[in-house]
Each structure stands twice: as structure tokens, then as C-alpha cells.
N, CA and C atoms as an extended XYZ file, in Angstrom:
333
Properties=species:S:1:pos:R:3:atomname:S:1:resname:S:1:resid:I:1 pbc="F F F"
N       -18.661       10.199       -0.168 N   UNK     1
C       -17.237       10.501       -0.186 CA  UNK     1
C       -17.040       12.009       -0.331 C   UNK     1
N       -16.363       12.563        0.603 N   UNK     2
C       -16.179       14.010        0.553 CA  UNK     2
C       -14.985       14.407       -0.301 C   UNK     2
N       -13.854       13.785       -0.051 N   UNK     3
C       -12.641       14.136       -0.778 CA  UNK     3
C       -11.770       12.884       -0.910 C   UNK     3
N       -11.348       12.590       -2.141 N   UNK     4
C       -10.559       11.376       -2.381 CA  UNK     4
C        -9.253       11.398       -1.592 C   UNK     4
N        -8.663       12.590       -1.403 N   UNK     5
C        -7.398       12.679       -0.674 CA  UNK     5
C        -7.548       12.320        0.796 C   UNK     5
N        -8.743       12.491        1.356 N   UNK     6
C        -8.949       12.174        2.764 CA  UNK     6
C        -9.105       10.686        3.000 C   UNK     6
N        -9.503        9.922        1.985 N   UNK     7
C        -9.742        8.497        2.175 CA  UNK     7
C        -8.755        7.614        1.431 C   UNK     7
N        -8.027        8.159        0.499 N   UNK     8
C        -7.098        7.381       -0.307 CA  UNK     8
C        -5.767        7.239        0.440 C   UNK     8
N        -5.416        6.021        0.866 N   UNK     9
C        -4.158        5.861        1.608 CA  UNK     9
C        -2.928        6.196        0.779 C   UNK     9
N        -2.989        5.996       -0.529 N   UNK    10
C        -1.837        6.319       -1.373 CA  UNK    10
C        -1.644        7.833       -1.431 C   UNK    10
N        -2.742        8.567       -1.543 N   UNK    11
C        -2.643       10.031       -1.550 CA  UNK    11
C        -2.119       10.537       -0.209 C   UNK    11
N        -2.557        9.905        0.869 N   UNK    12
C        -2.062       10.277        2.198 CA  UNK    12
C        -0.566       10.020        2.296 C   UNK    12
N        -0.124        8.867        1.802 N   UNK    13
C         1.297        8.537        1.809 CA  UNK    13
C         2.091        9.539        0.987 C   UNK    13
N         1.578        9.885       -0.202 N   UNK    14
C         2.267       10.876       -1.042 CA  UNK    14
C         2.416       12.201       -0.301 C   UNK    14
N         1.334       12.643        0.360 N   UNK    15
C         1.398       13.898        1.113 CA  UNK    15
C         2.457       13.836        2.202 C   UNK    15
N         2.495       12.728        2.931 N   UNK    16
C         3.480       12.570        4.000 CA  UNK    16
C         4.904       12.551        3.450 C   UNK    16
N         5.107       11.851        2.342 N   UNK    17
C         6.437       11.789        1.744 CA  UNK    17
C         6.878       13.152        1.242 C   UNK    17
N         5.958       13.871        0.605 N   UNK    18
C         6.301       15.204        0.114 CA  UNK    18
C         6.630       16.148        1.262 C   UNK    18
N         6.013       15.946        2.399 N   UNK    19
C         6.285       16.781        3.572 CA  UNK    19
C         7.627       16.422        4.211 C   UNK    19
N         7.919       15.123        4.326 N   UNK    20
C         9.067       14.674        5.109 CA  UNK    20
C        10.352       14.469        4.316 C   UNK    20
N        10.251       14.020        3.073 N   UNK    21
C        11.451       13.628        2.323 CA  UNK    21
C        12.458       14.739        2.063 C   UNK    21
N        12.044       15.961        1.758 N   UNK    22
C        13.079       16.983        1.527 CA  UNK    22
C        14.038       17.136        2.708 C   UNK    22
N        13.519       17.166        3.909 N   UNK    23
C        14.383       17.261        5.088 CA  UNK    23
C        15.216       16.006        5.284 C   UNK    23
N        14.594       14.844        5.034 N   UNK    24
C        15.325       13.580        5.156 CA  UNK    24
C        16.487       13.528        4.170 C   UNK    24
N        16.235       13.954        2.952 N   UNK    25
C        17.281       13.933        1.919 CA  UNK    25
C        18.423       14.871        2.300 C   UNK    25
N        18.082       16.045        2.812 N   UNK    26
C        19.139       16.975        3.239 CA  UNK    26
C        19.994       16.352        4.349 C   UNK    26
N        19.349       15.711        5.328 N   UNK    27
C        20.097       15.099        6.432 CA  UNK    27
C        20.998       13.974        5.933 C   UNK    27
N        20.480       13.134        5.043 N   UNK    28
C        21.284       12.028        4.512 CA  UNK    28
C        22.441       12.570        3.677 C   UNK    28
N        22.165       13.584        2.869 N   UNK    29
C        23.220       14.179        2.044 CA  UNK    29
C        24.317       14.781        2.917 C   UNK    29
N        23.935       15.483        3.976 N   UNK    30
C        24.925       16.080        4.871 CA  UNK    30
C        25.720       15.010        5.621 C   UNK    30
N        25.050       13.956        6.052 N   UNK    31
C        25.739       12.856        6.732 CA  UNK    31
C        26.718       12.181        5.778 C   UNK    31
N        26.311       12.010        4.523 N   UNK    32
C        27.196       11.396        3.544 CA  UNK    32
C        28.435       12.271        3.327 C   UNK    32
N        28.219       13.565        3.211 N   UNK    33
C        29.356       14.470        3.001 CA  UNK    33
C        30.349       14.384        4.151 C   UNK    33
N        29.834       14.369        5.387 N   UNK    34
C        30.720       14.253        6.547 CA  UNK    34
C        31.482       12.931        6.514 C   UNK    34
N        30.788       11.857        6.195 N   UNK    35
C        31.431       10.541        6.151 CA  UNK    35
C        32.464       10.480        5.031 C   UNK    35
N        32.142       11.037        3.875 N   UNK    36
C        33.065       10.995        2.740 CA  UNK    36
C        34.339       11.777        3.037 C   UNK    36
N        34.229       12.852        3.802 N   UNK    37
C        35.403       13.653        4.133 CA  UNK    37
C        36.359       12.908        5.061 C   UNK    37
N        35.863       11.937        5.785 N   UNK    38
C        36.706       11.180        6.695 CA  UNK    38
C        37.699       10.286        5.952 C   UNK    38
N        37.492       10.054        4.674 N   UNK    39
C        38.390        9.187        3.905 CA  UNK    39
C        39.818        9.716        3.917 C   UNK    39
N        39.984       11.024        3.977 N   UNK    40
C        41.324       11.613        3.981 CA  UNK    40
C        42.121       11.226        5.221 C   UNK    40
N        41.416       10.834        6.271 N   UNK    41
C        42.088       10.481        7.530 CA  UNK    41
C        42.495        9.014        7.590 C   UNK    41
N        42.010        8.220        6.664 N   UNK    42
C        42.274        6.783        6.699 CA  UNK    42
C        43.598        6.461        6.020 C   UNK    42
N        44.405        5.665        6.684 N   UNK    43
C        45.717        5.317        6.147 CA  UNK    43
C        45.802        3.854        5.737 C   UNK    43
N        45.073        3.006        6.409 N   UNK    44
C        45.120        1.571        6.134 CA  UNK    44
C        44.182        1.225        4.976 C   UNK    44
N        44.633        0.393        4.061 N   UNK    45
C        43.831        0.011        2.896 CA  UNK    45
C        42.532       -0.671        3.326 C   UNK    45
N        42.610       -1.514        4.343 N   UNK    46
C        41.424       -2.224        4.822 CA  UNK    46
C        40.365       -1.233        5.340 C   UNK    46
N        40.816       -0.243        6.089 N   UNK    47
C        39.901        0.772        6.611 CA  UNK    47
C        39.293        1.600        5.481 C   UNK    47
N        40.125        1.951        4.512 N   UNK    48
C        39.646        2.743        3.385 CA  UNK    48
C        38.605        1.965        2.584 C   UNK    48
N        38.847        0.677        2.356 N   UNK    49
C        37.900       -0.160        1.612 CA  UNK    49
C        36.568       -0.250        2.351 C   UNK    49
N        36.609       -0.430        3.658 N   UNK    50
C        35.375       -0.487        4.449 CA  UNK    50
C        34.646        0.854        4.398 C   UNK    50
N        35.412        1.932        4.429 N   UNK    51
C        34.819        3.266        4.355 CA  UNK    51
C        34.145        3.491        3.006 C   UNK    51
N        34.805        3.087        1.935 N   UNK    52
C        34.225        3.231        0.598 CA  UNK    52
C        32.921        2.432        0.470 C   UNK    52
N        32.889        1.242        1.040 N   UNK    53
C        31.681        0.424        1.015 CA  UNK    53
C        30.555        1.127        1.761 C   UNK    53
N        30.874        1.720        2.891 N   UNK    54
C        29.869        2.453        3.658 CA  UNK    54
C        29.368        3.666        2.882 C   UNK    54
N        30.260        4.356        2.187 N   UNK    55
C        29.855        5.514        1.385 CA  UNK    55
C        28.936        5.094        0.240 C   UNK    55
N        29.236        3.979       -0.391 N   UNK    56
C        28.371        3.481       -1.473 CA  UNK    56
C        26.990        3.146       -0.936 C   UNK    56
N        26.926        2.569        0.258 N   UNK    57
C        25.625        2.280        0.874 CA  UNK    57
C        24.876        3.577        1.153 C   UNK    57
N        25.594        4.598        1.599 N   UNK    58
C        24.974        5.899        1.843 CA  UNK    58
C        24.410        6.512        0.573 C   UNK    58
N        25.162        6.387       -0.516 N   UNK    59
C        24.669        6.902       -1.799 CA  UNK    59
C        23.441        6.125       -2.263 C   UNK    59
N        23.429        4.823       -2.017 N   UNK    60
C        22.258        4.021       -2.365 CA  UNK    60
C        21.038        4.457       -1.580 C   UNK    60
N        21.224        4.768       -0.305 N   UNK    61
C        20.136        5.260        0.538 CA  UNK    61
C        19.617        6.586        0.000 C   UNK    61
N        20.534        7.480       -0.345 N   UNK    62
C        20.157        8.777       -0.886 CA  UNK    62
C        19.389        8.611       -2.197 C   UNK    62
N        19.866        7.727       -3.051 N   UNK    63
C        19.192        7.476       -4.322 CA  UNK    63
C        17.774        6.945       -4.101 C   UNK    63
N        17.598        6.070       -3.135 N   UNK    64
C        16.271        5.533       -2.836 CA  UNK    64
C        15.326        6.627       -2.355 C   UNK    64
N        15.832        7.521       -1.521 N   UNK    65
C        14.998        8.629       -1.051 CA  UNK    65
C        14.597        9.537       -2.206 C   UNK    65
N        15.516        9.764       -3.125 N   UNK    66
C        15.212       10.604       -4.288 CA  UNK    66
C        14.155        9.930       -5.167 C   UNK    66
N        14.253        8.620       -5.341 N   UNK    67
C        13.255        7.891       -6.119 CA  UNK    67
C        11.882        7.989       -5.463 C   UNK    67
N        11.843        7.876       -4.132 N   UNK    68
C        10.572        8.031       -3.416 CA  UNK    68
C        10.005        9.430       -3.614 C   UNK    68
N        10.867       10.429       -3.550 N   UNK    69
C        10.421       11.803       -3.756 CA  UNK    69
C         9.893       11.981       -5.173 C   UNK    69
N        10.572       11.402       -6.130 N   UNK    70
C        10.110       11.479       -7.528 CA  UNK    70
C         8.720       10.839       -7.655 C   UNK    70
N         8.542        9.662       -7.061 N   UNK    71
C         7.247        8.976       -7.117 CA  UNK    71
C         6.164        9.836       -6.471 C   UNK    71
N         6.465       10.375       -5.306 N   UNK    72
C         5.466       11.171       -4.592 CA  UNK    72
C         5.119       12.443       -5.356 C   UNK    72
N         6.094       13.061       -5.988 N   UNK    73
C         5.839       14.322       -6.683 CA  UNK    73
C         5.167       14.115       -8.029 C   UNK    73
N         5.186       12.895       -8.564 N   UNK    74
C         4.520       12.621       -9.837 CA  UNK    74
C         3.047       12.293       -9.660 C   UNK    74
N         2.565       12.223       -8.430 N   UNK    75
C         1.166       11.905       -8.171 CA  UNK    75
C         0.267       13.079       -8.495 C   UNK    75
N        -1.015       12.858       -8.378 N   UNK    76
C        -2.009       13.884       -8.672 CA  UNK    76
C        -1.823       15.129       -7.806 C   UNK    76
N        -1.305       14.946       -6.596 N   UNK    77
C        -1.203       16.076       -5.689 CA  UNK    77
C         0.148       16.775       -5.708 C   UNK    77
N         1.106       16.302       -6.492 N   UNK    78
C         2.422       16.928       -6.428 CA  UNK    78
C         3.069       17.181       -7.763 C   UNK    78
N         2.710       16.468       -8.779 N   UNK    79
C         3.425       16.545      -10.044 CA  UNK    79
C         3.192       17.810      -10.834 C   UNK    79
N         2.006       18.396      -10.715 N   UNK    80
C         1.685       19.538      -11.549 CA  UNK    80
C         2.524       20.755      -11.191 C   UNK    80
N         2.626       21.058       -9.904 N   UNK    81
C         3.335       22.271       -9.515 CA  UNK    81
C         4.801       22.020       -9.207 C   UNK    81
N         5.150       20.797       -8.820 N   UNK    82
C         6.522       20.510       -8.424 CA  UNK    82
C         6.864       21.102       -7.074 C   UNK    82
N         5.834       21.525       -6.330 N   UNK    83
C         6.033       22.118       -5.010 CA  UNK    83
C         5.510       21.176       -3.946 C   UNK    83
N         6.098       21.252       -2.790 N   UNK    84
C         5.647       20.471       -1.647 CA  UNK    84
C         5.814       21.327       -0.406 C   UNK    84
N         5.206       20.891        0.671 N   UNK    85
C         5.355       21.561        1.960 CA  UNK    85
C         6.265       20.722        2.839 C   UNK    85
N         7.312       21.325        3.364 N   UNK    86
C         8.195       20.633        4.295 CA  UNK    86
C         7.563       20.638        5.680 C   UNK    86
N         8.171       19.915        6.611 N   UNK    87
C         7.628       19.830        7.969 CA  UNK    87
C         7.385       21.194        8.580 C   UNK    87
N         8.270       22.131        8.353 N   UNK    88
C         8.142       23.470        8.918 CA  UNK    88
C         7.117       24.332        8.220 C   UNK    88
N         6.494       23.810        7.163 N   UNK    89
C         5.473       24.557        6.441 CA  UNK    89
C         6.003       25.348        5.260 C   UNK    89
N         7.327       25.391        5.094 N   UNK    90
C         7.876       26.170        3.987 CA  UNK    90
C         7.707       25.405        2.675 C   UNK    90
N         7.571       26.162        1.592 N   UNK    91
C         7.462       25.550        0.269 CA  UNK    91
C         8.803       24.942       -0.121 C   UNK    91
N         8.739       23.782       -0.770 N   UNK    92
C         9.942       23.094       -1.237 CA  UNK    92
C         9.786       22.862       -2.732 C   UNK    92
N        10.755       23.291       -3.511 N   UNK    93
C        10.763       23.040       -4.948 CA  UNK    93
C        11.359       21.657       -5.161 C   UNK    93
N        10.496       20.684       -5.440 N   UNK    94
C        10.909       19.287       -5.543 CA  UNK    94
C        11.917       19.097       -6.666 C   UNK    94
N        11.656       19.675       -7.815 N   UNK    95
C        12.572       19.524       -8.948 CA  UNK    95
C        13.945       20.102       -8.636 C   UNK    95
N        13.984       21.239       -7.965 N   UNK    96
C        15.263       21.845       -7.595 CA  UNK    96
C        16.010       20.940       -6.620 C   UNK    96
N        15.290       20.383       -5.652 N   UNK    97
C        15.913       19.492       -4.678 CA  UNK    97
C        16.496       18.255       -5.362 C   UNK    97
N        15.767       17.696       -6.309 N   UNK    98
C        16.247       16.519       -7.039 CA  UNK    98
C        17.490       16.879       -7.853 C   UNK    98
N        17.484       18.036       -8.510 N   UNK    99
C        18.655       18.461       -9.282 CA  UNK    99
C        19.871       18.663       -8.388 C   UNK    99
N        19.664       19.264       -7.202 N   UNK   100
C        20.778       19.472       -6.281 CA  UNK   100
C        21.344       18.137       -5.791 C   UNK   100
N        20.448       17.201       -5.498 N   UNK   101
C        20.910       15.889       -5.033 CA  UNK   101
C        21.682       15.169       -6.132 C   UNK   101
N        21.187       15.248       -7.352 N   UNK   102
C        21.902       14.612       -8.475 CA  UNK   102
C        23.275       15.245       -8.667 C   UNK   102
N        23.346       16.559       -8.555 N   UNK   103
C        24.627       17.243       -8.698 CA  UNK   103
C        25.585       16.814       -7.597 C   UNK   103
N        25.083       16.703       -6.370 N   UNK   104
C        25.933       16.265       -5.258 CA  UNK   104
C        26.417       14.841       -5.483 C   UNK   104
N        25.542       14.001       -5.992 N   UNK   105
C        25.939       12.621       -6.273 CA  UNK   105
C        27.008       12.580       -7.360 C   UNK   105
N        26.840       13.397       -8.392 N   UNK   106
C        27.805       13.415       -9.490 CA  UNK   106
C        29.166       13.872       -9.013 C   UNK   106
N        29.202       14.902       -8.189 N   UNK   107
C        30.467       15.408       -7.655 CA  UNK   107
C        31.125       14.355       -6.788 C   UNK   107
N        30.343       13.730       -5.890 N   UNK   108
C        30.899       12.732       -4.981 CA  UNK   108
C        31.404       11.506       -5.711 C   UNK   108
N        30.760       11.102       -6.779 N   UNK   109
C        31.186        9.929       -7.520 CA  UNK   109
C        32.441       10.198       -8.325 C   UNK   109
N        32.686       11.452       -8.644 N   UNK   110
C        33.896       11.818       -9.403 CA  UNK   110
C        35.106       11.989       -8.507 C   UNK   110
N        34.888       12.096       -7.202 N   UNK   111
C        36.013       12.279       -6.269 CA  UNK   111
C        36.759       11.002       -6.048 C   UNK   111
């Protein structure tokens, strides 16, 4: 065995998640913001209720992605530094990203 990270499927999954999730979370967060802003245009109660249900589903999706990121960053290859590499190769501060997502969720839930 040369390196546990090369043969361990869980370590491989963690690496992939740490690479991909920051961008995924940003896209979901931006999509949620756009969708949430559309509520101001809705006049019918039925439409507004359906929109609110869709927004709650979006927040649930975002929360799941954040939980996956937390799991991936707590592994042997990510938890110590709290840094990850995004698809473009740039460093991503996982803890900062999680804090920003939590703040966005808190603001959106208070609206």
C-alpha cells in the first residue's frame, strides 16, 4: 500500500466533496436568493404558499450541502486546516464558507 488516500474510497469521496461543494453551495445559495426575491411579485395567496414551500425545500437542500461539507472537512484530510481546493484550484476556507451560509440562512429565515 503506497498511500491510504489513493485506495480509501471514503478519503477519495471527501477530497471530491471538498473540491466541489463550495461552488455547489454558492450556486444553490444564489439560486435561493433569486427565488426568494420573487415572493414580492406574487399576489395570490395560493401562489405565495407554493413559493414559500419551494423556498423551504431550497433551504433544506442548502442545509444538506453544508452538512456534507462539514462531514468532509472533519475528515483526516480536511479538518486540521479547514482549507480545501475548489474546482478552479483556489483555496477555500471551509469554516468561513459555513459561517457565511449560516448567516445567509439566518437572514432569509427572518424575512
